[in-house]
N, C-alpha and C positions, 0 to 999 in steps of 0.2 A: 066718677063713673064706678058703679058697683062691679066687682069682679066675681065671677062664678068660681067657687072654690073647687068644684069638680071639673078638672081639666080633661077635655076629651081630645085624644091624640088624632091628628090628621093622618089619614092613611092613603094608599094608592087608590082605593075605592072612593074615598072622599073626593079626590081630584077628578075622577071619572064622573062622579055625580055633579060636581061643580060645572063641568063642561055641559052636561045634559041640561042643567038648570040655568045655564047662561051666566053663572057667577065667575068672575075673573079670578085667576090664581096668582097670588103674590109670592115671589121667591127672591131671595138674596143669597149671596155667598156669605160664609163665615168660616173662620179657620181656628178660632180659639173659644174658650169657655165664656169670656166676658161678652164678646160680640154675639155669641149664640144666645146667651141669657137675655140680652137687651132685645134682640130680634124676636125671641119667643114671647117676651113680655108685651111686645107691640102687636101680637096676634098675627105674625107672619105665617103664611100657610106652609111654606117649605123652605128649608135651608140647604144650599148646595155647598158641600165641602169641596171646593173646586181645586183642580190642579193649578189654577191661577195663584195658589199659595206660593208657587215657585217664584212668581213675579212680585206679588204683594208682600209676602212675609220674608222671602229669602233674597230678593233683589236680582233674580236671574232675568235675562233678556227674554227667554221663552219659557213655556211650561215644561219643556222636555226633561230638565235635570231632576225633577222631583221623583223620589223613589216610592215604592209601595209601603215600606216601613214608615216613611215620613207622612204619607197620606193617612195611614192608620192612626198615627199619633194625633194629627190634626182632627180626624174624625172622632177619636175618643174624647178630646177636649170639647168638641161641639155637642156631642151626644149628652154630655153631663149637664149642659146648660139648656137643652131643648126638652121641655116637658109637653109641648103641644105640637110644634112644627114637625113635619115629615123631614127626615135627614137623608139626603142623597149624597153619595160620595163618588168622585171621579176615579175611574181606573186610570192610573198614570201611563204615560207612553212606554211601550215595550212590554206591557204585562198582559196583552190580549190580542195584538194585531196578527201575529203569525202562527200562533199555536193555541187552538181552542181548548186544549187540556190545561195549558198554563193560564188561559183566561178564566176558566172555571176555578182553578185553585186560587187565583188572585182575588176573585170575587168572594169566594168562601172565606178567605182570610179577613177581608174587610168586614164582612158580616159577623163573623165569630169574634174577632178581636176588638171591634169598635162599638158594636151594638147599634150600628146604623140600620136604616130601614130599606135602602135600595142603593144600587150602583148606577153610574152613568158611563157610557163609552161613546166614542166618536166614530161615525161611519155608517155605511149602509150594506149593500150586497157584499162588499169586500170582507166584512167580518160576520157574515151570516151565521157561520157554524159556531163561532164563539158566542154569539147572542143566544143561539138555539140551546147550547149546552148550559149556559147560565140560567136561562129561563126554565129549562127542564129540571134544574136542581131546586126550583122553588124560590129563586132569588129575583125580586123585582128589578127590572131594567128600564132605565130611561135612555133613549137614544139622543143623538146629537148630529144634526146635519147643517149644511151650509158652510160657513167659515169654521173649519175645525182646527183650532190652534196647534194641536199636536202635529199637524201636517204643514206647518208654516214654511218649512224649507222646500217643500214640494210646490206650494202655492207661490212663494217668493214675496208675498206681501199680505197685509191684513185688509185688502180691498174687498168691496162687496162681491159676494159670490152669486152664481146662478142668474146672471143678467142675460146670458145667451140661452136660446131655446133648448139646446142639447143638454146643458147642465141643469136647467130648470126642470126639464122632463125627467132627468135622472133623479133629481131630488124628490120629485113627486112620487116616482116609483119606489124610491128607497123608503120614503115615509110610509107608503102602503105596505111595503115588505116588513118594516119594523112592527107595524100593527099586527100583521099576520104571524110574525114570530112570537108575539106575546108581550112586546114592550108596553108598559103602562102609560108612557108619555114620550114626547120627543121635543128636544130643544132645537130651535132654528136660529142660527146666528148670522147676522149681517147679510140678509138677502132682501130682495125687493118686497115691499109691503104687499103688493098685489099677489105675488107668488105665495107668500106666507098665508094670506087669507084663503087662497085657493086650496092649499094643502090642508089647512085647518078644517075646511068644509068637506074635504075628501076623506078624512079619517075620523074614526070614532074616538080615538085616544086624544087626550089633551095635548095641545101644542103650547110650548113656552118660548116666547120670543126674546131675543136680545139684539136690538138693531134690526128688527123684522116687522115694525109697524104695530098698529093696535088691533089688527084682525086676528091675532093669536088668542088662545084661551087664557094665557097668562103672560107674565113678564118676569125676567130675572136680570139683576144687575150685580156687579161686584159692590159689596157694601162700602168699601173704602172710596169707591168712585162717587156713589150717590151722596155720601157724607162730606165730600169735598176734601178728602185727605191727600189728594195728589193733584195739585193745580196744573201740573205739566201735561196731564192726560186729559184731552178735551175732545173725545169723539162726539159726533153729532147725536148719537143715540143716548148719551148719558145726561140725565137731568140731575143737577146738584141741588140737593135739598138743604145743605148746610155748607159753610166754608170753614171746615174744622182745621185745615192746615194753617191758615193765617191766625185763627183764634188760639190754637195750641202753641204755635211759635211765640205769639205775643205773651201768652201765659208763662211759658218757660223763660222768656226774656225777663219778665217781671220778677220771677222767682230768683233768677241769677242776680238781678239788681238788688233785691231785698236781702239775699244772703251776703252779698258783697258789702252792703251798707250796714249790716248787723240789725236790720229791721226785722228779719225773720231768724229765729223765733222771737216773738215779743213776750212780755211778762205773762200774758194769758195763755201762751202756747208752750209753757214749760212747767215742770213739776218742782 
C-alpha cells in the first residue's frame, strides 16, 4: 500500500466532521514512544494517554496513584511518536475535582510541557466549573461519563453503570451539559448499549465508547488489552486481536534456552 508522505494531523474538528459524516472514530491508549509510533503508523485516529498507565505500566490496583508529573512524562513520550493521531491526556485523580483553578493549572501544564492536543477528565455537573475554566482557556476537553475509574472506591466495583433510570437520566443530562460547556467529545464507559446510542443521538459532539456498544461514534480500548498482553484481564467488551503474552513468554523462554546452551550468539551474530 502506498503511503502519503504528507501526513495530515487529526484534530478535534476532524472528529466532529467524522461524526457528521458517519465515519467511526478509532482510539487506543498508549503510554510510550514505541506504542505510539506503531499506533500512528496504523492510521489510528486518536491516542489516549490514559491514567490507566497506573495499572498497565506501574502495576497499581487502581488509577488513583499516578501523578501529574508522571502523566506529563508519558504524554511527552507518546507525542514524540504520533505524527498523525490526535493525542488526548487524562488529568489524574486529585488535579481537578475540588479546585477549578488547580484544574486549569493542571491542564495548562499538560499542554505546555507535553505538546499534547487535548485533555480528558471524568465527571459531569460535579466538575462543571473546572471544565468551564479549562475550555475558556482554549484547551480542548474530552469528557468521561459512566464508569469513572477514579471514583472506584465510591462505586465499590467495576460493574456496569447507569442501568437504573435515575443514573441513566443523569448521564444523559451530563452529556448534554458537557456539550454546552464546550467539550469536543465524551467517552462513555461500561454502560448499556441502548443508553449509549440514545446519548450519541442526543448530542452533536462525538461519543467514544468502551464497553458501551456499537452505537457510539467511536471506540477506545487499552492497547495492551486488545493485543493480548494480559491474559488474566478478560472483560466482555475487550476483543483480543493478538495473544502477545503467550508469544512473548515463549520467545523469552527460547532466548534463555539459547543463552544457556551457548547457541546464542552464533558465529553469524558476532564480530
